[in-house]
C-alpha positions as CSV (number, residue, x, y, z in Angstrom):
1,X,-81.0,20.9,39.7
2,X,-77.9,22.4,38.2
3,X,-78.2,22.6,34.4
4,X,-74.4,22.1,33.1
5,X,-72.8,22.6,29.7
6,X,-69.2,21.1,28.8
7,X,-67.3,22.6,26.0
8,X,-63.2,22.3,24.8
9,X,-63.1,19.0,23.5
10,X,-61.3,18.1,20.3
11,X,-58.9,15.6,18.3
12,X,-55.4,16.0,19.4
13,X,-52.4,13.9,19.3
14,X,-50.8,12.0,22.2
15,X,-48.8,14.4,24.5
16,X,-50.7,17.5,23.6
17,X,-53.2,19.4,25.7
18,X,-56.6,20.5,25.8
19,X,-58.7,22.5,28.3
20,X,-62.2,21.6,29.1
21,X,-64.7,24.1,30.8
22,X,-68.1,23.3,32.3
23,X,-70.6,26.3,32.7
24,X,-73.3,25.9,35.5
25,X,-76.5,27.5,35.8
26,X,-77.7,29.3,38.9
27,X,-76.2,30.9,41.7
28,X,-75.6,27.8,43.9
29,X,-72.8,26.5,41.8
30,X,-70.2,27.6,44.5
31,X,-72.0,25.5,47.3
32,X,-71.3,22.0,45.3
33,X,-68.3,20.0,45.5
34,X,-67.5,19.3,41.6
35,X,-66.3,16.6,39.8
36,X,-65.1,15.7,36.0
37,X,-66.2,12.3,35.0
38,X,-65.5,10.3,31.9
39,X,-67.0,7.4,29.6
40,X,-65.2,5.7,26.7
41,X,-67.3,3.6,24.6
42,X,-68.0,-0.1,26.0
43,X,-67.0,1.1,29.6
44,X,-68.8,2.6,32.8
45,X,-68.6,6.2,33.7
46,X,-65.5,7.0,36.0
47,X,-64.8,10.1,38.2
48,X,-61.1,11.6,37.2
49,X,-61.0,14.7,39.2
50,X,-63.2,16.4,42.0
51,X,-62.5,19.6,43.7
52,X,-64.1,21.0,46.9
53,X,-66.5,24.0,46.9
54,X,-64.0,26.5,47.8
55,X,-61.4,25.0,45.2
56,X,-59.0,24.3,47.6
57,X,-59.0,20.6,48.0
58,X,-58.7,18.0,44.7
59,X,-58.8,14.7,44.0
60,X,-57.5,12.9,40.9
61,X,-57.9,9.2,39.5
62,X,-54.6,7.6,39.5
63,X,-54.7,7.3,35.7
64,X,-54.4,11.1,35.6
65,X,-52.7,12.2,38.6
66,X,-49.9,14.7,37.4
67,X,-51.5,15.4,33.7
68,X,-54.9,16.8,34.6
69,X,-55.3,19.7,37.1
70,X,-59.0,20.7,38.5
71,X,-60.0,23.9,39.3
72,X,-63.0,26.2,39.5
73,X,-64.2,29.8,39.2
74,X,-67.0,30.2,41.7
75,X,-67.6,33.9,40.4
76,X,-68.0,32.7,36.9
77,X,-69.8,29.1,37.6
78,X,-67.4,27.7,35.9
79,X,-65.1,24.3,36.6
80,X,-62.1,23.5,34.5
81,X,-60.0,20.5,33.6
82,X,-56.7,20.9,32.3
83,X,-55.5,18.0,30.7
84,X,-51.8,17.8,29.5
85,X,-49.9,15.0,28.3
86,X,-52.9,13.2,26.7
87,X,-52.7,9.5,26.1
88,X,-55.1,7.5,23.6
89,X,-56.6,6.0,26.9
90,X,-58.0,9.4,27.9
91,X,-60.3,9.1,24.8
92,X,-63.7,9.2,26.3
93,X,-66.5,11.7,26.5
94,X,-66.1,14.2,29.4
95,X,-68.6,15.2,32.0
96,X,-69.1,17.7,35.1
97,X,-71.4,17.3,37.8
98,X,-72.0,18.4,41.4
99,X,-70.4,15.1,43.5
100,X,-70.8,13.8,46.7
101,X,-68.6,11.2,48.3
102,X,-65.2,10.7,49.4
103,X,-62.0,9.6,47.5
104,X,-62.0,7.5,45.4
105,X,-65.7,7.2,45.5
106,X,-67.3,10.2,44.0
107,X,-71.1,10.1,42.6
108,X,-73.0,12.6,41.0
109,X,-75.4,14.3,43.5
110,X,-78.2,14.1,40.9
111,X,-78.4,11.7,37.6
112,X,-80.7,14.5,36.3
113,X,-78.1,17.0,35.9
114,X,-75.8,15.5,33.2
115,X,-75.0,17.6,30.1
116,X,-74.2,16.8,26.7
117,X,-70.6,16.2,27.6
118,X,-67.5,17.1,25.6
119,X,-65.8,14.6,23.2
120,X,-62.0,14.3,23.7
121,X,-60.1,12.2,21.1
122,X,-56.1,11.3,21.5
123,X,-55.2,9.6,18.7
124,X,-52.0,9.4,16.2
């Protein structure tokens, strides 16, 4: 199973930006489509973005499309999420994971691979 460590979250004001990173262990990272998920208090975890194993194909949830950009560096086993024009409704814990499925239904390859997540808080 992949071991995943998310980082880069923080407290920002609406309209500001954050860059999240997901460091994956092992040499198999490049074989997996990867995704970013988020979970706000009292809400279910939702997929917000996904990227193919080669980084060429991307998916974004309607709520973040045009504001977020997912990318990956397979040589460094790292997944990124650039978050611009942040809104209060983006407040959540953000997680990365290997994904399966097709848009808009993405699911983690393994529920045993979740990291601790990184908290993003958007507030005035």
